[in-house]
C-alpha positions, 0 to 999 in steps of 0.5 A: 620862360623866366630865368632867375639868376642868383644875386651877389649881395653885401652886408654892412658890418663885421658880423651878421645881423638878423636882417642879413641872415634873412636876406642871405637865406633868400633863394635868389641870393647866390652869394655875397661880396666882402669889402674893407668894412667887413674886415677886422682881423683874421679870426673875425673873417673866419667867424663871419664866413662860418656864420654865412655858411651856417645860413646856407652852405651853398652861398659863394663868399667873395671878396674884392681883394686884388693886391696893391691898394685894393687889398682888403685884408692887410694885417694879421698875417696876410701877405702884402700883394703888389699891385697887378700893374707891377706884374704887368710892368715886369712882363714888359721889361726889356730882355736886354736888361735881363742879361742872358735870360732871353724871356726873363720879363714874361717868365718872371712876370708869369712866376710872380703872378702864379705866386701872388695868386697862390698866396692870395687864394690860400690865405683867403681860403683858410678863412673861408673865402671862396672867390677873390675878385683879383684882376684877370682881364684889367687892361691898362692903356693909361686911360684909367687911374683905378687900375693899379 
């Protein structure tokens, strides 16, 4: 038995070319990921997502938009999201520095992460993006300068 898993592909620019449309129409393509090169402004992103859905409504439109320096949409009304490392540091903040709030670090970090996720998701969804590759399992043990 052959299993065909859908591919997530990318495009080169801020609009679809005829080659992009042809590739996106292929049945083995399940969606695409957008990067900084695909972003110009909110109106352009919304138009691009609409054009992608016209090719195939079932395509998953994703973006590498994590906050901090990995935030593709940073102007035109998009909220600046802090690096996820800042939320991790907030979690680890000593309870003593929070005064009488015994679990302040974890509680504040959880509330901040929830707010960041909501804002990020709402802003991207308003433009037609279905999924953000925000970090959910990145572990920072000080071994990678990429995380942050």
